DRENMAR-833293 format. One record per residue (C-alpha): residue in one letter; x, y, z. Coordinates in steps of 0.1 Angstrom, whole numbers, plus 5000, padded with zeros to 4 digits. Example, Ala and Ser with C-alpha at 12.3 -4.5 7.8 and 13.67 -1.06 7.14 Angstrom:
<milo rest="A" east="5123" north="4955" up="5078"/>
<milo rest="S" east="5137" north="4989" up="5071"/>
END
This chain:
<milo rest="M" east="6016" north="0730" up="8884"/>
<milo rest="S" east="6053" north="0738" up="8889"/>
<milo rest="T" east="6067" north="0772" up="8880"/>
<milo rest="R" east="6085" north="0755" up="8851"/>
<milo rest="G" east="6052" north="0742" up="8839"/>
<milo rest="H" east="6036" north="0776" up="8840"/>
<milo rest="T" east="6065" north="0790" up="8820"/>
<milo rest="R" east="6061" north="0763" up="8793"/>
<milo rest="Q" east="6024" north="0768" up="8792"/>
<milo rest="R" east="6026" north="0806" up="8788"/>
<milo rest="R" east="6052" north="0802" up="8760"/>
<milo rest="L" east="6031" north="0778" up="8741"/>
<milo rest="L" east="6000" north="0798" up="8745"/>
<milo rest="A" east="6018" north="0829" up="8732"/>
<milo rest="A" east="6024" north="0810" up="8700"/>
<milo rest="V" east="5989" north="0798" up="8698"/>
<milo rest="V" east="5974" north="0832" up="8703"/>
<milo rest="G" east="5999" north="0847" up="8679"/>
<milo rest="L" east="5985" north="0825" up="8651"/>
<milo rest="G" east="5950" north="0837" up="8659"/>
<milo rest="L" east="5940" north="0804" up="8675"/>
<milo rest="V" east="5924" north="0818" up="8707"/>
<milo rest="V" east="5900" north="0794" up="8723"/>
<milo rest="A" east="5874" north="0811" up="8744"/>
<milo rest="A" east="5857" north="0782" up="8761"/>
<milo rest="C" east="5853" north="0744" up="8761"/>
<milo rest="G" east="5838" north="0732" up="8729"/>
<milo rest="S" east="5857" north="0755" up="8706"/>
<milo rest="D" east="5881" north="0741" up="8679"/>
<milo rest="G" east="5918" north="0751" up="8677"/>
<milo rest="A" east="5952" north="0742" up="8663"/>
<milo rest="T" east="5988" north="0740" up="8674"/>
<milo rest="G" east="6016" north="0765" up="8667"/>
<milo rest="D" east="6052" north="0758" up="8659"/>
<milo rest="D" east="6067" north="0771" up="8691"/>
<milo rest="T" east="6094" north="0749" up="8704"/>
<milo rest="S" east="6084" north="0750" up="8741"/>
<milo rest="P" east="6066" north="0719" up="8753"/>
<milo rest="A" east="6030" north="0721" up="8766"/>
<milo rest="T" east="6021" north="0708" up="8800"/>
<milo rest="S" east="5991" north="0695" up="8818"/>
<milo rest="A" east="5983" north="0685" up="8853"/>
<milo rest="A" east="6008" north="0659" up="8867"/>
<milo rest="A" east="5996" north="0627" up="8883"/>
<milo rest="D" east="6010" north="0638" up="8916"/>
<milo rest="G" east="5984" north="0665" up="8919"/>
<milo rest="T" east="6007" north="0695" up="8917"/>
<milo rest="G" east="5986" north="0713" up="8891"/>
<milo rest="D" east="5967" north="0745" up="8899"/>
<milo rest="E" east="5934" north="0728" up="8895"/>
<milo rest="A" east="5928" north="0698" up="8917"/>
<milo rest="A" east="5920" north="0666" up="8900"/>
<milo rest="P" east="5883" north="0657" up="8904"/>
<milo rest="E" east="5875" north="0635" up="8933"/>
<milo rest="T" east="5857" north="0603" up="8922"/>
<milo rest="T" east="5840" north="0577" up="8943"/>
<milo rest="A" east="5827" north="0556" up="8913"/>
<milo rest="A" east="5813" north="0523" up="8923"/>
<milo rest="A" east="5819" north="0490" up="8906"/>
<milo rest="D" east="5782" north="0485" up="8901"/>
<milo rest="G" east="5780" north="0513" up="8876"/>
<milo rest="E" east="5767" north="0541" up="8897"/>
<milo rest="T" east="5781" north="0575" up="8886"/>
<milo rest="T" east="5795" north="0602" up="8908"/>
<milo rest="D" east="5794" north="0639" up="8899"/>
<milo rest="T" east="5829" north="0652" up="8896"/>
<milo rest="T" east="5824" north="0688" up="8885"/>
<milo rest="T" east="5853" north="0710" up="8893"/>
<milo rest="A" east="5854" north="0748" up="8891"/>
<milo rest="G" east="5885" north="0768" up="8883"/>
<milo rest="E" east="5897" north="0803" up="8878"/>
<milo rest="D" east="5887" north="0820" up="8845"/>
<milo rest="G" east="5923" north="0824" up="8834"/>
<milo rest="A" east="5933" north="0789" up="8842"/>
<milo rest="A" east="5902" north="0776" up="8824"/>
<milo rest="S" east="5910" north="0796" up="8793"/>
<milo rest="D" east="5946" north="0784" up="8792"/>
<milo rest="G" east="5936" north="0748" up="8797"/>
<milo rest="A" east="5910" north="0750" up="8769"/>
<milo rest="A" east="5935" north="0765" up="8745"/>
<milo rest="L" east="5960" north="0738" up="8752"/>
<milo rest="A" east="5934" north="0711" up="8748"/>
<milo rest="A" east="5923" north="0725" up="8714"/>
<milo rest="A" east="5959" north="0727" up="8702"/>
<milo rest="R" east="5966" north="0692" up="8713"/>
<milo rest="V" east="5935" north="0678" up="8696"/>
<milo rest="D" east="5943" north="0695" up="8664"/>
<milo rest="A" east="5979" north="0683" up="8664"/>
<milo rest="F" east="5970" north="0647" up="8670"/>
<milo rest="R" east="5943" north="0647" up="8643"/>
<milo rest="Q" east="5971" north="0649" up="8618"/>
<milo rest="P" east="5983" north="0617" up="8600"/>
<milo rest="V" east="6017" north="0602" up="8609"/>
<milo rest="T" east="6039" north="0598" up="8578"/>
<milo rest="E" east="6072" north="0586" up="8592"/>
<milo rest="L" east="6083" north="0561" up="8618"/>
<milo rest="P" east="6088" north="0580" up="8651"/>
<milo rest="L" east="6121" north="0562" up="8657"/>
<milo rest="S" east="6142" north="0558" up="8625"/>
<milo rest="A" east="6178" north="0551" up="8635"/>
<milo rest="P" east="6192" north="0522" up="8614"/>
<milo rest="I" east="6201" north="0488" up="8630"/>
<milo rest="A" east="6216" north="0457" up="8614"/>
<milo rest="I" east="6193" north="0428" up="8622"/>
<milo rest="E" east="6209" north="0393" up="8626"/>
<milo rest="P" east="6192" north="0365" up="8608"/>
<milo rest="G" east="6187" north="0332" up="8627"/>
<milo rest="T" east="6177" north="0350" up="8660"/>
<milo rest="K" east="6150" north="0331" up="8679"/>
<milo rest="V" east="6121" north="0351" up="8694"/>
<milo rest="F" east="6094" north="0338" up="8717"/>
<milo rest="Y" east="6061" north="0357" up="8721"/>
<milo rest="V" east="6042" north="0351" up="8754"/>
<milo rest="Q" east="6008" north="0362" up="8740"/>
<milo rest="C" east="5980" north="0376" up="8761"/>
<milo rest="G" east="5943" north="0366" up="8756"/>
<milo rest="V" east="5927" north="0399" up="8743"/>
<milo rest="S" east="5922" north="0407" up="8707"/>
<milo rest="A" east="5948" north="0434" up="8706"/>
<milo rest="C" east="5975" north="0408" up="8714"/>
<milo rest="S" east="5964" north="0387" up="8685"/>
<milo rest="E" east="5966" north="0417" up="8662"/>
<milo rest="I" east="6001" north="0425" up="8675"/>
<milo rest="A" east="6011" north="0389" up="8669"/>
<milo rest="V" east="6004" north="0394" up="8632"/>
<milo rest="G" east="6030" north="0421" up="8631"/>
<milo rest="V" east="6055" north="0402" up="8653"/>
<milo rest="E" east="6054" north="0371" up="8631"/>
<milo rest="A" east="6056" north="0391" up="8599"/>
<milo rest="A" east="6085" north="0411" up="8612"/>
<milo rest="A" east="6104" north="0380" up="8624"/>
<milo rest="K" east="6100" north="0365" up="8590"/>
<milo rest="A" east="6112" north="0396" up="8573"/>
<milo rest="G" east="6143" north="0397" up="8595"/>
<milo rest="G" east="6150" north="0360" up="8590"/>
<milo rest="W" east="6142" north="0352" up="8626"/>
<milo rest="E" east="6127" north="0320" up="8641"/>
<milo rest="Y" east="6093" north="0327" up="8657"/>
<milo rest="E" east="6076" north="0307" up="8684"/>
<milo rest="T" east="6046" north="0316" up="8707"/>
<milo rest="A" east="6025" north="0304" up="8736"/>
<milo rest="S" east="5992" north="0321" up="8745"/>
<milo rest="H" east="5975" north="0323" up="8779"/>
<milo rest="Q" east="5942" north="0334" up="8794"/>
<milo rest="D" east="5955" north="0364" up="8815"/>
<milo rest="T" east="5955" north="0345" up="8848"/>
<milo rest="P" east="5985" north="0340" up="8871"/>
<milo rest="D" east="5988" north="0303" up="8865"/>
<milo rest="T" east="5984" north="0304" up="8827"/>
<milo rest="V" east="6008" north="0333" up="8824"/>
<milo rest="A" east="6034" north="0314" up="8844"/>
<milo rest="S" east="6029" north="0283" up="8823"/>
<milo rest="A" east="6034" north="0303" up="8791"/>
<milo rest="F" east="6067" north="0317" up="8805"/>
<milo rest="D" east="6078" north="0282" up="8814"/>
<milo rest="A" east="6073" north="0273" up="8778"/>
<milo rest="A" east="6094" north="0303" up="8768"/>
<milo rest="I" east="6122" north="0292" up="8791"/>
<milo rest="A" east="6121" north="0256" up="8777"/>
<milo rest="A" east="6124" north="0270" up="8742"/>
<milo rest="Q" east="6157" north="0288" up="8751"/>
<milo rest="P" east="6151" north="0318" up="8727"/>
<milo rest="D" east="6174" north="0348" up="8722"/>
<milo rest="V" east="6147" north="0372" up="8733"/>
<milo rest="V" east="6112" north="0370" up="8749"/>
<milo rest="L" east="6083" north="0393" up="8741"/>
<milo rest="T" east="6053" north="0398" up="8765"/>
<milo rest="S" east="6026" north="0423" up="8774"/>
<milo rest="G" east="6000" north="0435" up="8798"/>
<milo rest="N" east="6002" north="0412" up="8828"/>
<milo rest="P" east="6016" north="0422" up="8862"/>
<milo rest="R" east="6052" north="0411" up="8865"/>
<milo rest="E" east="6043" north="0394" up="8898"/>
<milo rest="W" east="6026" north="0367" up="8878"/>
<milo rest="F" east="6059" north="0356" up="8862"/>
<milo rest="E" east="6084" north="0369" up="8887"/>
<milo rest="S" east="6103" north="0336" up="8892"/>
<milo rest="Q" east="6104" north="0329" up="8854"/>
<milo rest="L" east="6116" north="0365" up="8849"/>
<milo rest="A" east="6144" north="0359" up="8873"/>
<milo rest="T" east="6154" north="0327" up="8855"/>
<milo rest="L" east="6154" north="0345" up="8821"/>
<milo rest="E" east="6176" north="0373" up="8836"/>
<milo rest="E" east="6200" north="0347" up="8850"/>
<milo rest="Q" east="6202" north="0330" up="8816"/>
<milo rest="G" east="6209" north="0364" up="8799"/>
<milo rest="I" east="6177" north="0363" up="8778"/>
<milo rest="P" east="6163" north="0398" up="8775"/>
<milo rest="V" east="6125" north="0405" up="8778"/>
<milo rest="V" east="6107" north="0431" up="8757"/>
<milo rest="A" east="6074" north="0441" up="8772"/>
<milo rest="W" east="6046" north="0465" up="8767"/>
<milo rest="S" east="6014" north="0477" up="8784"/>
<milo rest="L" east="6029" north="0475" up="8819"/>
<milo rest="P" east="6021" north="0503" up="8844"/>
<milo rest="E" east="6059" north="0510" up="8846"/>
<milo rest="S" east="6085" north="0532" up="8831"/>
<milo rest="Y" east="6102" north="0528" up="8796"/>
<milo rest="E" east="6133" north="0510" up="8808"/>
<milo rest="P" east="6120" north="0495" up="8841"/>
<milo rest="G" east="6148" north="0470" up="8848"/>
<milo rest="G" east="6144" north="0440" up="8870"/>
<milo rest="G" east="6146" north="0416" up="8841"/>
<milo rest="I" east="6126" north="0437" up="8816"/>
<milo rest="E" east="6148" north="0456" up="8792"/>
<milo rest="V" east="6121" north="0478" up="8778"/>
<milo rest="N" east="6084" north="0486" up="8783"/>
<milo rest="L" east="6072" north="0499" up="8749"/>
<milo rest="L" east="6038" north="0511" up="8761"/>
<milo rest="T" east="6044" north="0528" up="8795"/>
<milo rest="G" east="6022" north="0540" up="8823"/>
<milo rest="D" east="6029" north="0575" up="8810"/>
<milo rest="D" east="6016" north="0565" up="8776"/>
<milo rest="Y" east="5983" north="0553" up="8791"/>
<milo rest="Y" east="5981" north="0585" up="8812"/>
<milo rest="F" east="5984" north="0605" up="8780"/>
<milo rest="Y" east="5957" north="0585" up="8762"/>
<milo rest="G" east="5934" north="0597" up="8790"/>
<milo rest="V" east="5946" north="0632" up="8786"/>
<milo rest="L" east="5940" north="0632" up="8749"/>
<milo rest="M" east="5904" north="0618" up="8753"/>
<milo rest="A" east="5897" north="0645" up="8779"/>
<milo rest="D" east="5909" north="0671" up="8755"/>
<milo rest="Y" east="5888" north="0658" up="8728"/>
<milo rest="A" east="5857" north="0657" up="8750"/>
<milo rest="A" east="5864" north="0692" up="8763"/>
<milo rest="V" east="5868" north="0706" up="8727"/>
<milo rest="T" east="5839" north="0688" up="8711"/>
<milo rest="S" east="5812" north="0685" up="8737"/>
<milo rest="E" east="5784" north="0710" up="8732"/>
<milo rest="T" east="5768" north="0707" up="8766"/>
<milo rest="G" east="5799" north="0700" up="8787"/>
<milo rest="N" east="5782" north="0670" up="8802"/>
<milo rest="I" east="5805" north="0640" up="8800"/>
<milo rest="L" east="5806" north="0604" up="8812"/>
<milo rest="F" east="5838" north="0584" up="8816"/>
<milo rest="V" east="5834" north="0546" up="8816"/>
<milo rest="G" east="5864" north="0529" up="8834"/>
<milo rest="L" east="5876" north="0493" up="8835"/>
<milo rest="P" east="5899" north="0492" up="8865"/>
<milo rest="T" east="5905" north="0455" up="8863"/>
<milo rest="F" east="5935" north="0463" up="8841"/>
<milo rest="P" east="5961" north="0486" up="8859"/>
<milo rest="V" east="5969" north="0505" up="8827"/>
<milo rest="L" east="5933" north="0514" up="8822"/>
<milo rest="S" east="5932" north="0528" up="8857"/>
<milo rest="I" east="5960" north="0551" up="8846"/>
<milo rest="V" east="5940" north="0561" up="8815"/>
<milo rest="Q" east="5912" north="0571" up="8840"/>
<milo rest="E" east="5937" north="0591" up="8861"/>
<milo rest="G" east="5949" north="0610" up="8831"/>
<milo rest="F" east="5914" north="0617" up="8819"/>
<milo rest="E" east="5902" north="0631" up="8853"/>
<milo rest="A" east="5933" north="0652" up="8858"/>
<milo rest="E" east="5931" north="0668" up="8824"/>
<milo rest="M" east="5893" north="0675" up="8825"/>
<milo rest="A" east="5900" north="0696" up="8856"/>
<milo rest="E" east="5925" north="0716" up="8834"/>
<milo rest="A" east="5908" north="0716" up="8800"/>
<milo rest="C" east="5872" north="0722" up="8811"/>
<milo rest="P" east="5868" north="0728" up="8848"/>
<milo rest="D" east="5832" north="0740" up="8843"/>
<milo rest="C" east="5822" north="0707" up="8826"/>
<milo rest="T" east="5801" north="0682" up="8844"/>
<milo rest="V" east="5820" north="0649" up="8845"/>
<milo rest="D" east="5806" north="0617" up="8858"/>
<milo rest="V" east="5826" north="0585" up="8862"/>
<milo rest="T" east="5814" north="0549" up="8863"/>
<milo rest="E" east="5835" north="0518" up="8866"/>
<milo rest="V" east="5826" north="0484" up="8853"/>
<milo rest="A" east="5839" north="0449" up="8853"/>
<milo rest="V" east="5852" north="0428" up="8824"/>
<milo rest="T" east="5821" north="0406" up="8827"/>
<milo rest="D" east="5799" north="0436" up="8821"/>
<milo rest="I" east="5812" north="0441" up="8785"/>
<milo rest="G" east="5786" north="0430" up="8760"/>
<milo rest="T" east="5762" north="0420" up="8789"/>
<milo rest="N" east="5753" north="0447" up="8815"/>
<milo rest="L" east="5772" north="0476" up="8800"/>
<milo rest="P" east="5750" north="0484" up="8770"/>
<milo rest="G" east="5719" north="0486" up="8792"/>
<milo rest="S" east="5738" north="0507" up="8817"/>
<milo rest="I" east="5747" north="0532" up="8790"/>
<milo rest="V" east="5711" north="0534" up="8779"/>
<milo rest="S" east="5700" north="0541" up="8815"/>
<milo rest="A" east="5727" north="0568" up="8819"/>
<milo rest="L" east="5714" north="0586" up="8787"/>
<milo rest="Q" east="5678" north="0583" up="8798"/>
<milo rest="A" east="5686" north="0597" up="8833"/>
<milo rest="N" east="5706" north="0626" up="8819"/>
<milo rest="P" east="5692" north="0642" up="8787"/>
<milo rest="D" east="5721" north="0667" up="8787"/>
<milo rest="L" east="5748" north="0640" up="8785"/>
<milo rest="D" east="5763" north="0643" up="8750"/>
<milo rest="M" east="5798" north="0627" up="8753"/>
<milo rest="I" east="5808" north="0593" up="8766"/>
<milo rest="V" east="5845" north="0583" up="8770"/>
<milo rest="Y" east="5853" north="0546" up="8772"/>
<milo rest="A" east="5886" north="0535" up="8787"/>
<milo rest="F" east="5891" north="0509" up="8760"/>
<milo rest="G" east="5876" north="0504" up="8726"/>
<milo rest="G" east="5866" north="0468" up="8732"/>
<milo rest="M" east="5842" north="0479" up="8759"/>
<milo rest="M" east="5818" north="0492" up="8733"/>
<milo rest="F" east="5806" north="0458" up="8721"/>
<milo rest="G" east="5768" north="0459" up="8718"/>
<milo rest="V" east="5766" north="0495" up="8731"/>
<milo rest="P" east="5757" north="0514" up="8698"/>
<milo rest="E" east="5730" north="0488" up="8690"/>
<milo rest="A" east="5714" north="0492" up="8724"/>
<milo rest="I" east="5714" north="0530" up="8722"/>
<milo rest="E" east="5698" north="0529" up="8688"/>
<milo rest="A" east="5672" north="0504" up="8699"/>
<milo rest="A" east="5663" north="0528" up="8727"/>
<milo rest="G" east="5658" north="0556" up="8703"/>
<milo rest="L" east="5687" north="0576" up="8717"/>
<milo rest="G" east="5711" north="0575" up="8688"/>
<milo rest="D" east="5712" north="0612" up="8684"/>
<milo rest="Q" east="5719" north="0621" up="8720"/>
<milo rest="A" east="5755" north="0614" up="8727"/>
<milo rest="V" east="5787" north="0605" up="8708"/>
<milo rest="A" east="5818" north="0586" up="8720"/>
<milo rest="I" east="5855" north="0583" up="8720"/>
<milo rest="S" east="5877" north="0554" up="8731"/>
<milo rest="Q" east="5914" north="0542" up="8728"/>
<milo rest="A" east="5932" north="0511" up="8715"/>
<milo rest="G" east="5901" north="0499" up="8696"/>
<milo rest="G" east="5901" north="0480" up="8663"/>
<milo rest="P" east="5879" north="0475" up="8632"/>
<milo rest="M" east="5847" north="0472" up="8653"/>
<milo rest="N" east="5853" north="0508" up="8665"/>
<milo rest="F" east="5864" north="0520" up="8631"/>
<milo rest="G" east="5831" north="0506" up="8617"/>
<milo rest="F" east="5811" north="0525" up="8643"/>
<milo rest="I" east="5829" north="0557" up="8634"/>
<milo rest="A" east="5825" north="0552" up="8596"/>
<milo rest="D" east="5788" north="0545" up="8600"/>
<milo rest="G" east="5782" north="0574" up="8624"/>
<milo rest="N" east="5770" north="0548" up="8649"/>
<milo rest="H" east="5775" north="0565" up="8684"/>
<milo rest="Q" east="5813" north="0566" up="8682"/>
<milo rest="V" east="5830" north="0595" up="8664"/>
<milo rest="A" east="5867" north="0592" up="8674"/>
<milo rest="E" east="5894" north="0567" up="8684"/>
<milo rest="I" east="5928" north="0572" up="8700"/>
<milo rest="A" east="5943" north="0546" up="8677"/>
<milo rest="L" east="5970" north="0519" up="8684"/>
<milo rest="A" east="5988" north="0507" up="8653"/>
<milo rest="S" east="5987" north="0470" up="8664"/>
<milo rest="E" east="6005" north="0454" up="8635"/>
<milo rest="L" east="6031" north="0482" up="8633"/>
<milo rest="F" east="6037" north="0477" up="8670"/>
<milo rest="G" east="6046" north="0441" up="8664"/>
<milo rest="W" east="6073" north="0452" up="8640"/>
<milo rest="R" east="6086" north="0478" up="8665"/>
<milo rest="A" east="6088" north="0451" up="8692"/>
<milo rest="I" east="6111" north="0431" up="8669"/>
<milo rest="D" east="6130" north="0463" up="8661"/>
<milo rest="A" east="6135" north="0470" up="8698"/>
<milo rest="A" east="6146" north="0434" up="8704"/>
<milo rest="A" east="6172" north="0436" up="8676"/>
<milo rest="R" east="6186" north="0468" up="8691"/>
<milo rest="I" east="6189" north="0453" up="8725"/>
<milo rest="L" east="6206" north="0422" up="8712"/>
<milo rest="A" east="6230" north="0444" up="8694"/>
<milo rest="G" east="6239" north="0461" up="8727"/>
<milo rest="E" east="6225" north="0495" up="8717"/>
<milo rest="G" east="6195" north="0496" up="8740"/>
<milo rest="P" east="6159" north="0497" up="8727"/>
<milo rest="G" east="6161" north="0531" up="8711"/>
<milo rest="R" east="6139" north="0561" up="8723"/>
<milo rest="A" east="6116" north="0582" up="8702"/>
<milo rest="D" east="6113" north="0620" up="8708"/>
<milo rest="T" east="6082" north="0631" up="8726"/>
<milo rest="P" east="6062" north="0656" up="8705"/>
<milo rest="E" east="6060" north="0691" up="8721"/>
<milo rest="L" east="6023" north="0689" up="8728"/>
<milo rest="A" east="6027" north="0655" up="8745"/>
<milo rest="M" east="6052" north="0668" up="8771"/>
<milo rest="I" east="6037" north="0667" up="8805"/>
<milo rest="D" east="6056" north="0673" up="8837"/>
<milo rest="G" east="6061" north="0642" up="8858"/>
<milo rest="H" east="6055" north="0619" up="8828"/>
<milo rest="P" east="6088" north="0616" up="8809"/>
<milo rest="D" east="6081" north="0584" up="8789"/>
<milo rest="I" east="6051" north="0595" up="8768"/>
<milo rest="L" east="6055" north="0581" up="8733"/>
<milo rest="S" east="6091" north="0570" up="8740"/>
<milo rest="G" east="6085" north="0536" up="8725"/>
<milo rest="G" east="6082" north="0548" up="8689"/>
<milo rest="S" east="6045" north="0540" up="8683"/>
<milo rest="P" east="6026" north="0565" up="8662"/>
<milo rest="L" east="5995" north="0581" up="8677"/>
<milo rest="Q" east="5965" north="0597" up="8660"/>
<milo rest="I" east="5929" north="0607" up="8667"/>
<milo rest="L" east="5910" north="0588" up="8641"/>
<milo rest="E" east="5877" north="0602" up="8628"/>
<milo rest="A" east="5855" north="0593" up="8599"/>
<milo rest="D" east="5875" north="0613" up="8574"/>
<milo rest="S" east="5908" north="0597" up="8585"/>
<milo rest="I" east="5898" north="0560" up="8583"/>
<milo rest="A" east="5906" north="0547" up="8549"/>
<milo rest="D" east="5892" north="0512" up="8554"/>
<milo rest="P" east="5872" north="0505" up="8586"/>
<milo rest="T" east="5875" north="0467" up="8582"/>
<milo rest="V" east="5912" north="0465" up="8587"/>
<milo rest="L" east="5937" north="0475" up="8613"/>
<milo rest="W" east="5950" north="0511" up="8613"/>
<milo rest="P" east="5985" north="0510" up="8598"/>
<milo rest="G" east="5998" north="0540" up="8618"/>
<milo rest="V" east="6022" north="0548" up="8590"/>
<milo rest="V" east="6015" north="0538" up="8555"/>
<milo rest="G" east="6041" north="0514" up="8542"/>
<milo rest="F" east="6057" north="0508" up="8576"/>
<milo rest="Q" east="6069" north="0473" up="8566"/>
<milo rest="D" east="6091" north="0487" up="8539"/>
<milo rest="L" east="6103" north="0514" up="8563"/>
<milo rest="F" east="6114" north="0489" up="8589"/>
<milo rest="T" east="6131" north="0466" up="8565"/>
<milo rest="A" east="6150" north="0496" up="8551"/>
<milo rest="L" east="6162" north="0504" up="8587"/>
<milo rest="W" east="6173" north="0468" up="8592"/>
<milo rest="A" east="6195" north="0468" up="8562"/>
<milo rest="G" east="6220" north="0486" up="8584"/>
END
């Protein structure tokens, strides 16, 4: 970690200790203070004092021990910061992170190039509702997350000649020629879930969920595991098929080395085809092979399909709990029922659709997409774009899920809040 990082860390820790929130070891609870100095964690470039754990996880599901030892002082500091961060992000979000007013122009035509996973369908609900609220024309084309179907959907977008295009998740190489055409025609593209920066350029005006965001999701899951695991024996299940989920894994591994260097951390990587097929049995096998394993971290909430049922059928329901990110009602149901999963790093999918329209309106007005302030405890050296897109973030647990059958709203009444901003 840089000297600047050490200074920030010491200042924040002074505030935490001053409030009596000393955390002695991994597994202890804590809270955040009101100090104005940002907290830091290990950067992706490996400049932290504790080296990121080396992982040689195989695609066939074999795990590799990645236990990392650290100095007592560094371990104590990392544990305190982890506890403060977890406590801060357990709190509900009551306001839109980005709230500058913008006059939205009726009659604008928006085209959504929609990916094939469930989260994109959930976001589409918000995009369509927001377009209607703003008096915009809405059109969409879906694809199957393959190079040819993505290119075809972008061809449909070009043929429609919209004022703005929305898209997500897929590598820009899959639609590079179409992106060049859109840029030549002066049609801006609003994207999200790309492993790039907030305003990446090259035809993409804004990337509302950045590589830094996904890195932070991994950090936050590592902090939660370090704070809540009783045995310090943790398994991370990765899905490297998607570049942003590899970044989640990177953030998790780097932060575990800081937050709990004495924990035993194993990593296994699976394929998309393992979800709902091989993965449930693999998790059961991992639990049977390691009775001390008490925390499983999944790179993506949708990976857990069929897992809790398999664990329960094997009589292992009381052994380990789980956390994931960007899950939906399936995961909320697991949490509410106490069925393996206890926490979710939540994505407000419908609200995110509204924010995409909001960003598009700002870009078309010549004001840029807008940038939200990064909360103090989400500031990490080398990752300047964490939460810049204006999407709320919260660790959901059983007591913070009002209705597990519906999408998490992020901010209650967000529709009215956005329409009030758009009144100019």
